[in-house]
N, C-alpha and C positions, 0 to 999 in steps of 0.2 A: 388842313388835314386835322382830324380830331386826335387829341392826345390819347394815348393808350395807357393801360395800367402797368407801366414798367417802372421798376425802381430807378430813381434818378442816378446819373453818373456823378461820382465825386469830382469836383472841379478843383483838382490839385496840381494842374499841369501848366500853369501860366508860363513857366520857364521853357516849355516845349511848344508854345504857341498853339495849343490844341483848342483854343476857343473858336477857331475858324468853323468847327463843325458843331457848335453848341446847339444850333437849331435842328440838328439831325439826330439828337439822342433818342427822341421818342419813337420814331419810325423811319425806316430807310426804304425808299422805293427803288427796287433793283430792276425796274423795267428798262433802264438805259443800259447801253453796252458798257462792259467793264472788262478789265483784265484780271486774271487770277494770279495768286502768289503761290510760291512753293509751300508745301504743307509743313516742312520742318523749318520753322521760321525762328531760328535762334538769332537774336539781334547781335550776338557777338560775331556772327558770320556776315558775309556780304550777300545780300539777296540778289538773285537774278530775276528780273521782272519781265523779261521778254515773253511775248506770246509765242505760240508754236511756229507761226509764219516767220517771225523775226529770228527765232533760234535757227530755223532751217536756212534762212538767208545768210546769217553770220557763219554757219557751218560751211556753206558752200563757198562763200567769199574768202574765209580765213584758211581753208584747207586746200584750195585749188592751187596746184603748182603750175599749171598751164592755163593762162587766161582763156585760150580758145575753147577750153572744155565747157565754159559757161556761155559761149557766144551764140549758141543756136537759139532759134526762136522758140524752142520748146522749153527753155529755161524760164521758170516762173520769176526768177530774179531779173532776168533780162527783160521780160515783158513789163515788169514793174518799172524798170529803168526807162524803157522806151515811152511808156505812158507819161512819165514825169518829164522827160527831156524833149520829146517830139514837139509839143506846142512852142517851146522856146527856140529850138533850132529852125523851125519853119518860118520864124520871123526874120531870119538872116538870109541875105541874097546869095546863098551858097548851099550846095548839097553836101551834108556831112554823112559819112559812113557811120551809122549808129552802132554797128558791131565793133567798129574800131574805137569809138568813144567809150564803149562799154569795157573794152580791154584796158583802156586807161584807168577807168574807175576801179577795176579789179586790182590793178597794180598799186594804185594809190591806197586802196583799202589794205592791201598786204603790208605796205610800208608803214602806214599809221598803226596797224595792229602790232607789228613787230617793234616799232618804236616805243609803244606803251609797255610791251613785255620787257624791253631793255631797261626801262625806267624801274620796273618792279625788281628785276634781277640785279640791277645796280644797287638797289636798296638792300637786297639780301646780302650783297657783298659788303656794303658799308656796315651793316649790323654785325656780320661775322668777323670783321676786321677792326671793330671798335671805332668806326668813323661816322656813325649814324647821326650823332647829336652835334649841333654847332656849339660854340663856346658859351653862349647864353643858356642853352638848354643843359649843358653839362653842369652848370652851377646848381641846377634844381635837383640833381640826383645824388648830390652829397658824397661823391667818391672822386678821388683825384685821377685815377687811371681808368679809362673806359675799357670795359671787358669785351672780349670777342664772344658774341652771342649769335649763333646760327639759328634762324627761325626753324621751328619744327616742320613747317611746310617743306623746306629744302630737304631735310632728312627723310621725311615721309616719301617724297618723290624719288629720292635715291633708292629707297627700299623697293618701292613699287616698280621702278624701271630696272631694278636689279643691277645697278651700277656699283653696288656694294654687297658683300656676303652677309652683312649684319642684318639681324631681324628685329633689333630694338634700336630706337633712335639714340639711346644713351651710349651705344657701342660705336657710333660713327665719330671719327676724330675730326678735329678742325681742319687738318690738311686735306682730308678726303672731301670735306664740304667746299673748301677753297678751290680745289682742282675742278670739282663738278660745276660750281657756279662760274668760274672763269671760262671753262670750256663751253658752257651754254651761252655765255655772252659772246664768245668768239663766233659761234655758229649763227647767232642772231646778226652779228655784224656782217658776216659773209652773205646772209640772206638779204640784208639791207643793200649791200653793194650790187648784188645780182639784180634785184628788183628795180633799183634806181637806174642802173644801166639800161635795162629793158624799157623802163618808162621813158628815159631820155631818147632812146632810139625811136620809139613809137610816136613820141611827140613831134619829131621832125617830119612825120608824114602828115601833120595837121597844118592846114593853111592858116597861119596865125593872123592873117589879115582879117579873117572873119571870126577869130576866137575872142568873142566879147566877154567882158567881165560877168555878164549875166549867165552865160553858158558855164563859165568856170565856177561861179558860185553855186549854180544848180548841181553841178557834178560833185562839188565838195559837200553840199548838203545831203546828197544821196548817200555818199560814203558815211557821213556822220549818222544819218538816220538808220542805215542798214547795219546795225551791230556795233559800230565803233562807239557810239554814245554809251551804250550799256557796258561795253568792255572797259571804257575809260572810268566809269563809275565803279566797276568792280576793282580795277587796279587802285583807284583812290582809296577804296575801303581797305584793301590789303595793306597799302602803305601806312594808313592810319593805325591799323592793328599792330603792324611791325614796330612802329615807333613807340606806341604805348606799352606793348609787351616788353620792349627793350628798357624803357624807363622803369617799369615795375621790377624787372630783374635787377637793375642797378640799385634801386632803393632797398631791395631785400638784401643785397650784398652790403649796402651801407649799414643796415641793422646788424648783420652778422659781424661787421667790423667793430661794433660796440661791445662784442662778447656778451650777448644777453644770456640770462639763465633760462632754464626750461620753462619756468612760469611766464617770463616776459615774452619769450618767443611764441608760446602758445596763445597768450593774450593778443599779441600782434597779429598773428595769422587768423585767429577767430574774428577779430574786429574787421580786418580787411575783407574776409569772406562775407560777413554779414552786410558790410557796406556795399560790396559788389552785388549781392543778391537784391538788396534794396533798390539800388539805382537801375539795375537791369529790369526789375519788375515795374518801376515807374516808367521807364522808357517803353516797355512793352505795352502798357496800358495806353500811353499817349499815341503809340503807333497804331494800335488797334482802332482807335477813334479816327486817326487819319486815313486808315484803310476805307472807312465808311465814306469819308469826304471824296476820296479819289477812286472809289469803286474797285479797290484792289483787295479782293476777298481772299481769305485762306482757301486753298484748293479744296479742302474737305467740305467747306460750306458752298463754294461756287459750284461744285459738282453735284449738289443735292438734286435728286430727281424723284418725283412722286409718280407712281404708276397712273396712267390714264385708263379709265374704264374701257375695256375692250369693245363694249357695245356703243361707245360714244360715236365712233365713225359711222355707224350704221343708222344714226338718226337722220331721217329724211328732211325734216324741217331745217333749212340752212341757218336761219336766224337763231333757232334754239340751240343747234349744234355749236355755232360760233360763240354764243353766250356762255355755254357750259365750258368750252375750251378756254375762254378768257377767264372764267372763274377759277379754273384749275391753275392757270398761270399765276393768278394773283395769290392763290394759296401757296404755291411754290415760293413766290417772292416773300410772302409774309413769313414762311418757315425760315428762309434764309435770314430775314431781319431778326426774328426771334432768336435764332442760333447765335447771331452776332452779339445780341444783347447778353446772352448767357456767357459767351466768351469774355466779354468785357467785364461782366460782374465777377466771374471767376478770377480774372486777372487782377481786378481791383482788390478782391478779398486777399489774394496772395500778396499783393503789394502792401496792404495794410499789416499783414502778419510780419513780413520782412522788415517793414519800417519799425514796428514795435520791438522786434528782436534787436535791431541795430541800436535803437535809442536806449534800450535796456543795457546792452553791452557797453555802449559808450558811457552811460551814467555810472556803470559799475567800475569801469576803468578809472574814471575821474575820482570816484570815491576811494578806490584803492590807492590812488596817487596821494590822497590826503591822509589815509589811515594806515596803509600797509607798512610793513617793515622796510627799512631802507633798501635791502637787497632785492625787494620785489618791485620797487618803484622804477619807472623809466627816468633816465637822466635827460637833460635838456636836448642833446643831439638826437636821442631816440624819439622824443616827443615831436621834434621838428620833422623827422623822417616820416613818422606816422601821419602828421598833418599833410605832408607833401604827397604821400601815398594815397590818402583819401581824396585829396584834390585831383590827383591823376585819374582816379576812378570817375569823378564828376566830369572831367574834361572828356574822357573816353566816351562816355555814353551821350554826352551832349553832341559831340562830333558825329557819332554813329547815328543819332537821331536825325541830325541835319542831312547826313548823307542819304538816309533812307527816304526822307522827304523829297530829296532831289530825285531819287528813283521814281517815286510816285508821280511827281510833277512831270518828269521827262516822259514817263509812260503815258500820262494823260495828254500831253502835247502831241505825242506820236499818234495817238488815236485820232486826234483832230486832223492831223495831216493826212492820215489814211482816208 
């Protein structure tokens, strides 16, 4: 493919392994199938990368209270299940009731889904009761007593579900958060017990003589493929953010324990913000380039459509009509490719600006440490806290980047399975 007159991408992201798509920087052929990504792609949040079909499947599987509701042959999920499992069970010298097996799958999906939610809400509880960090991690946040920090997500849910009369998260007390999280965990445990009992009962109706490991594995794969994989990745992302937010809050408390003056506190917060902006921008550029590799385009670009001339369909010569239609499709693909180049160039420009801003601020702080008056200088404990806080930002975005790559790869694998 001939190279096009596009500005080359800066190759600054070896730490994010973005060299995989080096050969794709000049032109991207979007003729192959791909999935879209959500349009509001803040890398501090967890991206949901499912297509519409997978979202509907997960919605059905995770909200159904009675498995029989999805057992009819009209269910698209059931039809997909039967297409997957039928060739496997037909190899066994036994006639399985496919709808009965499907009920087992739904119950297993419910159990796995709730178990992941329990893991998330248990982490909420540990954060809110000062038990989130292990002993080794506690040493890195430089305070002796672990604080009770309830994640904002918990408080926002309390307001949205009207379990509190508060309208601002700052108005919600620790006790209210504790009661809400503990009650939610109790409800999850009750659901686990109910679904597990129902699953045990239904499994007694299966002739285990013919219950081969292949059938069991196929059913587990179906559960994983239809929503659980994406839900697990979302939970992992939330757990990651809870832990890094907790560490950040601890380190800020550690700074305050050093009784900084207004100048020192302002310098600290400005440096942290510019570092955060820089690393976020670097990560965004690297992820944009990975989108090209995995065909995970931003929704705004993926949905680009150019109008087809109304008279095209009336052309009588079939070869001419098809040639013009193909040309139109290639123009659409090229437009998407050009727009992705613009997105990356804009992101790189912003990344360079944030990098320069942070480097300037860091150099200024180091100069102030050498030349400023004693009361404006950071003491050694405060310098160690700043160093740890900056390192925490590096780790945060490195982990988020790896998690999003996992999303992209999982989505690509799911397309191959489909």
